[in-house]
C-alpha positions in Angstrom: -13.9 5.4 4.4 -12.6 2.3 2.7 -10.1 0.5 4.9 -7.1 -1.6 3.8 -7.6 -5.0 5.3 -4.6 -6.9 3.8 -1.2 -5.7 2.5 1.5 -7.8 1.0 4.7 -6.4 -0.4 5.6 -7.2 -4.0 8.8 -6.6 -6.0 9.5 -3.3 -7.6 7.8 -1.0 -5.1 4.3 -2.4 -5.3 2.0 -3.6 -2.6 -0.9 -6.1 -3.1 -3.8 -4.8 -1.1 -7.3 -5.9 -0.3 -9.9 -3.2 0.6 -12.8 -3.6 2.9 -15.2 -3.2 0.0 -13.8 -6.4 -1.6 -11.5 -4.8 -4.2 -8.0 -6.3 -4.6 -5.1 -5.1 -6.6 -1.7 -3.5 -6.8 -0.8 -0.1 -5.3 2.3 1.5 -6.8 4.4 3.2 -4.0 7.1 4.3 -6.5 5.7 7.8 -7.1 6.0 8.6 -3.3 9.6 7.4 -3.1 10.8 10.7 -4.5 10.4 12.6 -1.3 13.1 12.4 1.5 10.6 10.9 4.0 9.8 7.9 1.7 13.4 7.3 0.4 13.9 4.4 2.9 11.3 2.5 1.0 13.7 2.1 -1.9 15.6 -0.4 0.3 13.8 -3.7 -0.6 14.4 -5.3 2.8 12.7 -2.3 4.5 10.0 -2.1 1.9 9.1 -5.7 2.8 8.1 -4.6 6.3 4.9 -3.0 5.0 1.9 -3.6 7.4 -1.5 -2.3 8.1 -1.3 1.1 9.7 -4.6 2.5 11.1 -6.8 2.0 8.0 -4.0 2.3 5.4 -0.5 0.9 5.0 2.7 1.9 6.8 6.3 1.0 7.7 8.2 0.9 11.0 9.8 4.4 10.8 6.4 6.1 10.3 6.0 6.3 6.5 2.4 5.7 5.8 -0.3 6.1 3.1 -3.9 6.5 4.0 -6.8 4.4 2.8 -8.2 7.1 0.5 -4.8 7.4 -1.3 -4.5 3.6 -1.7 -8.1 3.2 -2.9 -7.9 6.1 -5.3 -4.7 4.8 -7.0 -5.4 1.0 -6.8 -4.9 -1.0 -10.0 -7.8 -3.4 -9.4 -7.0 -7.0 -10.4 -10.2 -8.5 -9.0 -13.3 -7.5 -7.0 -15.0 -9.8 -4.5 -18.1 -7.7 -4.7 -20.8 -8.7 -7.2 
């Protein structure tokens, strides 16, 4: 499993993440904000509370996305692996 080791909120529903394998990039959370459970993430102040949650990312009220989901949909901007 590829763990998320860093998560930083960005404007517009994106999270800058770094994975254990060295890949870094943006993860678009917007497609998940259509379900009732993820609707609170549309509030920018709440979205900013993203943090590492187990091996993925999550928010205080329990919304979370696993590392496999993040890794599969990551728009890679750089890779620290050569």
